[in-house]
TINULO-872606 format. One record per residue: residue in three letters; x, y, z of N, C-alpha, C in turn. Coordinates in Angstrom, 3 decimals, decimal comma. Each point is the difference from the previous one (the first is absolute). Layout:
BEGIN
   code        n.x        n.y        n.z       ca.x       ca.y       ca.z        c.x        c.y        c.z
    ALA          X          Y          Z          X          Y          Z          X          Y          Z
...
//
This chain:
BEGIN
   code        n.x        n.y        n.z       ca.x       ca.y       ca.z        c.x        c.y        c.z
    MET      0,645     -1,213     -0,153     -0,662      1,028      0,211      1,007      1,485     -0,106
    ASN      1,134     -0,170      0,203      0,915      1,199     -0,054      0,497      0,070     -1,455
    SER     -0,625     -0,480     -1,060      0,403      0,176     -1,381     -0,190      1,286     -0,455
    PRO      0,677      0,507     -0,892     -0,203      1,379     -0,496     -1,284      0,240     -0,770
    MET     -0,636     -1,108     -0,462     -1,363      0,199     -0,699     -1,038      0,186      1,156
    PHE      0,195     -0,827      1,200     -1,043      0,313      1,055      0,242      1,390      0,586
    LYS      1,117      0,507      0,088      0,155      1,295      0,576     -0,706      1,182     -0,874
    ARG      0,275     -0,366     -1,398     -0,529      0,991     -0,931     -1,598     -0,001      0,037
    ILE     -0,615     -1,169      0,231     -1,339     -0,224     -0,134     -0,573      0,625      1,472
    ALA      0,737     -0,194      0,977     -0,414      0,487      1,198      0,120      1,512      0,120
    PHE      1,221      0,685     -0,584      0,125      1,419     -0,076     -1,077      0,581     -0,928
    ALA     -0,400     -0,633     -1,128     -1,091      0,396     -1,010     -1,291      0,001      0,972
    THR     -0,388     -1,061      0,730     -1,154     -0,001      0,653     -0,213      1,224      1,028
    VAL      1,153      0,184      0,699      0,088      1,073      0,999     -0,274      1,284     -0,505
    LEU      0,835      0,401     -1,263     -0,120      1,025     -0,759     -1,547      0,229     -0,533
    LEU     -0,542     -1,034     -0,418     -1,467      0,086     -0,609     -1,005      0,381      1,259
    LEU      0,310     -0,643      1,100     -0,874      0,418      1,182      0,174      1,273      0,326
    LEU      1,241      0,435      0,024      0,299      1,490      0,450     -0,737      1,002     -0,993
    LEU      0,282     -0,407     -1,275     -0,616      0,985     -1,003     -1,527     -0,064      0,062
    SER     -0,478     -1,126      0,227     -1,538     -0,043      0,022     -0,522      0,763      1,270
    ALA      0,700     -0,141      1,128     -0,275      0,631      1,286      0,174      1,634     -0,301
    CYS      0,989      0,373     -0,643      0,251      1,458     -0,239     -1,334      0,404     -0,945
    GLY     -0,510     -0,707     -0,883     -1,134      0,399     -0,773     -1,183      0,002      0,681
    SER     -0,313     -0,722      1,105     -1,005     -0,110      0,688     -0,612      1,553      0,591
    PRO      0,812      0,818      0,548     -0,525      1,448      0,489     -0,653      0,710     -1,161
    ALA      0,246     -0,195     -1,203     -0,406      1,105     -1,294     -1,596     -0,268      0,289
    PRO     -0,786     -1,045     -0,048     -1,209     -0,016      0,100     -0,627      0,761      1,115
    GLU      0,729      0,044      1,163     -0,368      0,540      1,215      0,127      1,579     -0,193
    ALA      0,754      0,499     -0,625      0,312      1,494     -0,126     -1,400      0,657     -0,258
    PRO     -0,785     -0,475     -0,895     -1,131      0,809     -0,154     -0,988      0,077      1,182
    ALA      0,102     -1,003      0,806     -0,921     -0,074      1,195      0,684      1,134      1,008
    ALA      1,101      0,068      0,237      0,533      1,080      0,738     -0,303      1,342     -0,716
    THR      0,096      0,229     -1,204     -0,434      1,265     -0,716     -1,436      0,226      0,413
    ALA     -0,894     -1,073     -0,164     -1,456      0,202      0,244     -0,233      0,471      1,438
    THR      0,869     -0,762      0,944     -0,209      0,517      1,421      0,322      1,444      0,210
    THR      1,090      0,349     -0,513      0,415      1,423     -0,111     -1,060      0,875     -0,687
    HIS     -0,475     -0,522     -0,986     -1,328      0,705     -0,600     -1,211      0,243      0,969
    VAL     -0,282     -1,163      0,746     -1,215      0,249      0,891      0,374      0,867      1,024
    GLU      1,281     -0,112      0,453      0,386      1,024      1,041     -0,208      1,455     -0,548
    HIS      0,355      0,105     -1,150     -0,124      1,310     -0,665     -1,599      0,470     -0,020
    THR     -0,648     -0,898     -0,508     -1,515      0,248     -0,053     -0,695      0,315      1,270
    ALA      0,603     -0,627      1,066     -0,387      0,064      1,278      0,179      1,493      0,595
    ALA      1,190      0,595     -0,485      0,262      1,380      0,509     -0,869      1,015     -0,013
    PRO     -0,994      0,081     -0,899     -0,755      1,053      0,037     -1,065      0,058      1,085
    ALA      0,034     -1,223      0,916     -0,912      0,077      1,104      0,625      1,040      1,052
    ALA      1,301      0,208     -0,114      0,508      1,158      0,825     -0,441      1,331     -0,454
    THR     -0,588      0,175     -1,100     -0,522      1,325     -0,381     -1,400      0,072      0,414
    GLU     -0,612     -1,004      0,631     -1,255      0,083      0,671     -0,036      0,882      1,227
    ALA      1,222      0,223      0,587      0,200      0,672      1,212     -0,783      1,323     -0,082
    PRO     -0,060      0,726     -0,945     -0,685      1,216     -0,029     -1,445      0,008      0,237
    THR     -0,496     -1,256     -0,283     -1,474     -0,094      0,528     -0,193      0,123      1,374
    ASP      1,136     -0,217      0,681     -0,175      0,126      1,457     -0,031      1,477      0,477
    GLU      0,519      0,930     -1,031      0,063      1,567      0,399     -1,408      0,545      0,393
    PRO     -1,140     -0,463     -0,552     -1,126      0,698      0,446     -0,349     -0,149      1,582
    ALA      0,651     -1,181      0,500     -0,182     -0,371      1,374      0,829      0,939      0,849
    GLU      0,732      0,897     -0,502      1,000      0,959      0,909     -0,974      0,728      0,770
    GLU     -1,193      0,464     -0,265     -0,695      0,789      0,820     -1,500     -0,721      0,199
    GLU      0,178     -1,045      0,678     -1,223     -0,864      0,389     -0,667      0,862      1,210
    THR     -1,244      0,093     -0,091     -0,618      0,492      1,148     -1,243     -0,806      0,272
    ASN     -0,132     -0,558      1,127     -0,956     -0,983      0,216     -0,600      0,303      1,481
    GLY     -1,212      0,649      0,058     -0,546      0,412      1,216      0,972      0,883      0,802
    ASP      0,479     -0,378      0,969      0,854      0,868      0,949      1,384     -0,118     -0,270
    GLY      0,330     -0,537     -1,165      1,501     -0,237     -0,271      0,415      0,558     -1,500
    ALA      1,254      0,241     -0,063      0,673      0,278     -1,372      1,492     -0,760      0,154
    THR      0,279     -0,322     -1,360      1,309     -0,759     -0,071      1,005      0,712     -1,099
    VAL      1,101      0,026      0,631      1,404      0,633     -0,775      0,748     -1,024     -0,286
    ALA      0,349     -0,265     -1,283      0,817     -0,957     -0,542      1,437      0,466      0,190
    ILE      0,904     -0,809      0,260      1,472      0,382     -0,018      0,442     -0,711     -1,166
    ALA      0,554      0,405     -1,158      0,460     -0,650     -1,104      0,860      0,971     -0,654
    ASN      1,036     -0,535     -0,798      0,856      0,940     -0,698      0,580      1,029      0,700
    PHE      0,508     -0,229      1,370      0,605      0,997      0,796     -1,037      1,179      0,064
    SER     -1,169     -0,080      0,089     -0,950      1,217      0,265     -1,264     -0,548      0,705
    PHE     -0,701      1,047      0,456     -1,387     -0,356      0,661     -0,983      0,305     -1,055
    GLY     -1,047     -0,613     -0,126     -1,012      0,150     -1,025     -1,451     -0,207      0,699
    PRO     -0,630      1,096      0,026      0,149      1,425     -0,640      1,036      0,766      0,858
    GLU      0,803      0,955     -0,528      0,905      0,694      0,587     -0,674      0,977      1,221
    THR     -1,242      0,431     -0,329     -0,825      0,841      0,742     -1,302     -0,679      0,176
    LEU     -0,491     -0,240      1,205     -1,342     -0,665      0,185     -0,879      0,881      0,908
    THR     -0,955      0,394     -0,285     -0,978      0,859      0,606     -1,218     -0,880      0,697
    ILE     -0,182     -0,099      1,355     -0,932     -0,814      0,677     -0,817      0,739      0,855
    LYS     -0,995     -0,588      0,739     -0,709      0,657      0,962      0,410     -0,421      1,307
    THR     -0,237      0,922      1,086      0,332     -0,396      1,420     -0,464     -1,335      0,327
    GLY      0,950     -0,799      0,729     -0,443     -1,327      0,548      0,382     -1,131     -1,049
    THR      0,542      0,335     -1,166      0,144     -1,025     -1,039      1,483     -0,603      0,402
    THR     -0,031     -1,274     -0,267      1,261     -0,923      0,275      0,696     -0,178     -1,372
    VAL      1,231      0,381     -0,029      0,825     -0,156     -1,149      0,941     -1,072      0,125
    THR     -0,040     -1,022     -0,974      0,921     -1,015     -0,129      1,070     -0,127     -1,045
    TRP      1,243      0,299      0,432      1,146     -0,131     -1,104      0,326     -1,377     -0,203
    ARG      0,207     -0,332     -1,178      0,302     -1,403     -0,229      1,132     -0,136     -1,093
    ASN      1,154     -0,658      0,532      1,271     -0,117     -0,638     -0,236     -1,099     -1,242
    ASN      0,004      0,358     -1,391     -0,382     -0,885     -0,974      1,416     -0,278     -0,749
    GLU      1,223      0,190      0,607      1,145     -0,310     -0,506      1,100     -0,556      0,717
    ASP      1,054     -0,490     -0,341      0,929     -0,747      0,907      0,937      0,791      0,802
    ALA      0,159      1,369     -0,327      0,746      0,906      0,814     -0,598      0,288      1,274
    PRO      0,674      0,341      1,083     -0,648      0,154      1,188     -0,192      1,406      0,098
    HIS     -1,114      0,510      0,634     -0,413      1,443      0,093     -0,539      0,095      1,513
    THR     -0,214      1,353      0,182     -0,737      0,484      1,262     -0,974      0,938     -0,370
    VAL     -0,919      0,287      0,967     -0,917      1,094     -0,221      0,259      0,949      1,334
    THR      0,497      1,174     -0,157      0,369      0,878      1,029     -0,350      1,248     -0,059
    ALA     -0,944      0,394      0,959     -0,461      1,498     -0,079      1,162      0,948      0,188
    ASP     -0,055      1,041     -0,777      1,145      1,034      0,226     -0,014      0,524      1,265
    ASP     -1,378      0,199      0,690      0,003      0,563      1,283      0,137     -0,900      1,013
    GLY      0,034     -1,447     -0,244      0,205     -1,017      1,075     -1,253     -0,463      0,434
    SER     -1,159      0,326     -0,467     -1,357     -0,312      0,558     -0,429     -1,573     -0,374
    PHE      0,676     -0,445     -0,884     -0,158     -1,480     -0,298      1,084     -0,535     -0,776
    GLY      0,109     -1,269      0,090      1,132     -0,570     -0,720     -0,157     -1,645      0,057
    SER      0,698     -0,589     -0,982     -0,039     -1,469     -0,051      1,423     -0,536      0,314
    SER     -0,019     -1,270      0,224      1,366     -0,672      0,057      0,387     -0,274     -1,369
    THR      1,085     -0,636     -0,397      0,332     -0,299     -1,364     -0,992     -1,062     -0,637
    LEU     -0,435      0,248     -1,022     -1,056     -0,684     -0,736      0,660     -0,706     -1,221
    GLY     -0,111     -1,339      0,048      0,472     -0,801     -0,993     -0,978     -0,334     -1,074
    GLN      0,262     -0,636     -1,024     -1,008     -0,173     -1,100     -1,120     -0,772      0,507
    GLY     -1,213      0,526     -0,180     -1,247     -0,502      0,419     -0,489      0,563      1,351
    ASP      0,774      0,543      0,853     -0,284      0,636      1,240     -0,876      1,253     -0,119
    SER     -0,793      0,369      1,007     -0,587      1,129      0,105     -0,009      0,681      1,205
    PHE     -0,400      1,303      0,049     -0,083      0,970      1,277     -1,231      0,676     -0,259
    SER     -0,788      0,059      1,168     -1,241      0,898     -0,061      0,048      1,083      1,126
    PHE     -0,554      1,153     -0,264     -0,174      1,098      1,031     -1,346      0,635     -0,386
    THR     -0,631      0,248      1,164     -1,363      0,741      0,103      0,255      1,462      0,213
    PHE     -0,392      0,750     -0,867      0,129      1,700      0,077     -1,303      0,544      0,596
    ASP      0,160      0,305      1,288     -1,155      0,491      0,670     -0,088      1,748      0,020
    THR      1,131      0,429     -0,443      0,102      1,577      0,172      0,185      0,481     -1,530
    PRO     -0,879      0,932     -0,217      0,200      0,654     -1,303      1,450      0,639     -0,163
    GLY      0,468      0,022     -1,327      1,257      0,572     -0,057      0,723     -0,485     -1,244
    THR      1,199      0,388     -0,353      0,860     -0,307     -0,951      1,341     -0,859      0,554
    TYR      0,062     -1,173     -0,303      1,093     -0,894      0,432      0,938     -0,503     -0,947
    ASP      1,232      0,539      0,004      1,049     -0,512     -0,831      0,679     -0,981      0,552
    TYR      0,331     -1,032     -0,902      0,908     -1,239      0,500      0,967     -0,343     -1,207
    HIS      0,783     -0,853      0,444      1,236     -0,487     -0,859      0,215     -1,386      0,368
    CYS      0,808     -0,663     -0,766      0,724     -1,213      0,162      1,390      0,412      0,590
    GLN      0,467     -0,546      1,309      1,041      0,405      0,662      1,353     -0,527     -1,117
    PHE     -0,323     -1,104     -0,622      1,300     -0,617     -0,813      0,021      0,871     -1,358
    HIS     -1,015      0,521     -0,531      0,039      0,576     -1,389     -0,461      1,365     -0,117
    GLY     -0,288      0,612      1,020     -0,465      1,386      0,129      0,232      0,789      1,194
    GLY     -0,531      0,930      0,091      0,141      0,973      1,205     -1,045      0,935      0,293
    ALA      0,119      0,618      1,135     -1,165      1,170      0,224      0,132      1,066     -0,950
    GLY     -1,111      0,668     -0,193     -0,096      1,114     -0,984     -0,183     -0,432     -1,482
    HIS     -0,546     -1,275     -0,270     -0,297     -0,478     -1,303      1,333     -0,218     -0,681
    SER      0,964     -0,647      0,690      1,178     -0,240     -0,627     -0,067     -1,418     -0,408
    GLY      0,355     -0,528     -1,222     -0,007     -1,277     -0,478     -1,331     -0,638      0,221
    MET      0,014     -1,184      0,495     -1,280     -0,756      0,214     -0,873      0,512      1,049
    SER     -1,055      0,710     -0,435     -0,813      0,540      1,018     -1,278      0,169     -0,447
    GLY     -0,867      0,501      0,897     -1,550      0,094     -0,241     -0,871      0,973      0,938
    THR     -1,195      0,312     -0,276     -0,768      0,728      0,788     -1,264     -0,677      0,286
    ILE     -0,663      0,156      1,182     -1,338     -0,238      0,341     -0,701      1,152      0,429
    VAL     -1,017      0,410     -0,705     -0,781      1,189      0,404     -1,330     -0,414      0,526
    VAL     -0,175      0,355      1,419     -1,182     -0,506      0,772     -0,843      1,220      0,029
    GLU     -1,242     -0,260     -0,468     -1,118      1,037      0,093     -1,086     -0,477      0,860
    ASP     -0,630      1,115      0,613     -1,230     -0,293      0,823     -1,119     -0,717     -0,750
//
C-alpha cells in the first residue's frame, strides 16, 4: 500500500475532497446575502419612531407626559393647569435627569424606560434641565412647564 500509485490515488482523492469542500460554500453565499437583505428591509422599522412623536405631549385627565428623546425634552414648553401631574419618560439609552432650575423638583438619574413624575400645585413658570446635558437658564437640554390656574 506504500506504492507510488496508491499514494497518487490517495493524494488525488484528498485533493478532490478539498476542492469539492471549497466549492460548497458558494451556494450558501446567496443565503448570506439574502439575510443581509432581510436586515436591510427591516431597517425602515427604525423610521417608525417618529410616529411616537405625537405622544410627546400626552394629556390624560390630570396628567401630561414629556418625552425625553434625541437629547431634548418634548415638548420643550408645556402649558398645564394647576394640579396637573407631569411625567417625564426617558425614551433613549443615554441617562438623563429632570432638574428644576430653582431646585423645586428633581429626579434621580433616569435610564432608558424610566420615568419621573411631579404634580404642579402652584401657578408659575418652571424652567428645568438635564444635569448631564444642559444647565439652568435654558442652556443645552432644557425645558419649561407653564402652570396656569
